C-alpha positions in Angstrom: 51.6 30.9 37.1 50.8 32.4 40.5 49.4 30.3 43.3 46.3 32.5 43.4 45.6 31.9 39.7 46.2 28.1 40.1 43.8 28.1 43.1 41.2 30.0 41.1 41.5 27.6 38.1 41.2 24.6 40.5 38.1 26.1 42.1 36.5 26.8 38.7 37.3 23.2 37.6 35.6 21.8 40.7 32.5 24.0 40.1 32.4 22.9 36.4 32.5 19.3 37.4 29.7 19.9 39.9 27.5 21.5 37.3 28.1 18.7 34.8 27.4 16.0 37.4 24.2 17.8 38.5 23.0 18.0 34.9 23.7 14.4 34.3 22.1 13.2 37.5 18.6 13.5 36.0 17.5 15.8 38.9 15.3 17.9 36.6 13.7 20.9 38.3 10.4 22.7 37.6 8.9 26.0 38.6 5.6 25.8 40.4 3.2 28.4 41.8 2.9 28.6 45.6 0.1 29.8 47.9 -0.1 30.2 51.7 -2.7 29.5 54.3 -2.4 31.4 57.6 -3.9 29.7 60.6 -2.7 32.4 63.0 -4.3 35.6 64.4 -1.7 37.9 62.7 -1.5 38.8 59.0 1.5 37.6 57.1 2.9 40.3 54.7 5.8 38.4 53.0 6.9 34.8 52.4 10.2 33.5 51.0 10.7 29.9 50.0 14.3 28.6 49.7 15.5 32.1 49.3 13.0 32.9 46.5 9.7 34.6 46.5 8.5 37.9 47.7 5.3 39.5 48.9 2.4 37.2 49.4 -0.2 38.6 51.7 -1.9 36.0 53.8 -4.5 37.5 56.1 -5.1 36.1 59.6 -7.1 32.9 59.3 -7.1 33.2 55.6 -5.1 32.5 52.5 -2.7 34.2 50.1 -3.2 33.9 46.4 -1.0 31.9 44.1 2.3 33.4 43.2 5.1 32.2 40.9 7.4 30.5 41.5 9.3 28.0 43.7 11.8 25.7 42.1 11.4 22.0 43.1 12.8 18.7 41.7 10.3 17.2 39.2 10.6 13.9 41.0 10.3 13.9 44.8 13.2 12.4 46.7 13.5 11.4 50.4 14.9 14.1 52.6 13.6 16.9 50.4 13.4 20.1 52.5 12.0 23.6 52.1 13.1 26.7 54.1 10.1 29.0 54.7 10.8 32.5 55.9 7.9 34.9 56.7 7.2 38.2 58.2 4.0 39.2 60.0 2.3 42.6 59.8 4.1 45.5 61.5 3.9 45.9 65.3 2.0 48.9 66.6 3.8 51.4 68.9 2.0 52.7 71.9 2.6 55.7 74.2 3.4 55.2 77.9 -0.3 55.9 78.7 -1.3 53.0 76.5 -2.7 55.1 73.6 -1.6 54.4 70.1 1.4 56.6 69.0 0.7 58.7 65.9 3.4 60.4 63.9 2.3 63.0 61.3 -1.2 61.7 61.4 -0.1 58.1 60.8 -0.3 55.3 63.5 3.3 54.4 64.3 4.6 50.9 63.8 7.9 49.0 63.8 8.8 46.2 61.4 8.2 42.6 62.6 11.1 40.3 62.8 11.5 37.6 60.1 10.6 34.0 61.2 12.1 30.9 59.6 11.5 27.2 59.6 13.0 24.4 57.5 10.5 21.5 57.0 10.3 18.3 55.1 8.4 18.3 51.8 5.9 15.3 51.8 6.0 12.9 48.9 4.4 14.1 45.7 3.9 12.4 42.3 2.0 12.8 39.1 0.6 16.3 38.4 2.7 18.8 40.5 -0.1 21.4 41.2 0.6 24.1 43.7 3.1 24.2 46.5 1.0 25.0 49.6 2.4 26.5 52.8 0.4 26.3 56.0 1.5 28.4 58.9 0.1 27.5 62.3 0.2 29.1 65.8 3.5 28.6 67.5 5.3 29.1 64.2 4.6 25.6 63.1 4.9 25.2 59.3 3.7 22.4 57.0 4.1 22.3 53.3 2.7 20.1 50.5 2.3 19.8 46.8 -1.4 19.4 45.8 -3.7 20.2 42.9 -6.6 21.0 45.3 -6.9 24.1 47.5 -7.5 23.8 51.3 -11.1 23.3 52.0 -11.3 20.6 49.4 -11.7 17.0 50.7 -8.6 16.1 48.6 -6.4 18.7 50.4 -5.1 16.9 53.6 -4.8 20.1 55.7 -7.8 22.3 56.8 -8.7 25.7 55.5 -7.8 28.2 58.3 -11.3 29.7 58.3 -13.0 26.3 58.6 -14.3 26.5 55.0 -15.1 23.1 53.5 -16.1 22.4 49.9 -18.1 19.3 48.9 -16.6 16.7 46.6 
């Protein structure tokens, strides 16, 4: 048997053992919806969580509707982290004289760069609810699992528009 084949078999055995141990660890996962609240002056056109997700439009000082799904462990554990990657609305292009550049009757723009933060997921228990992402000025990101939307007294972070709901 060639060394390359032996190496491949060894690598596959290690992977198989990892899968079996992961399955036996009881670290069951669940898919939950996610939503975003944008506390900044720029619209967010796309959000990715832990490499998953897609387009979720969160207007400036507003929120983005619930999307499916982000995969999380059913039971919270210390050190649980989430990587949030987002892209703001396109950047307008201006002429040297300060006027907006127009190409074929359409205002010219360039794509905004992606931003990324890895943050700790606060403890959750009981009913999972929705995975909420709050993006603040200065690219600060906070996440939480909650059954209540922002604006509710039971949601620990404010709604970006200042909206508050009673009870």
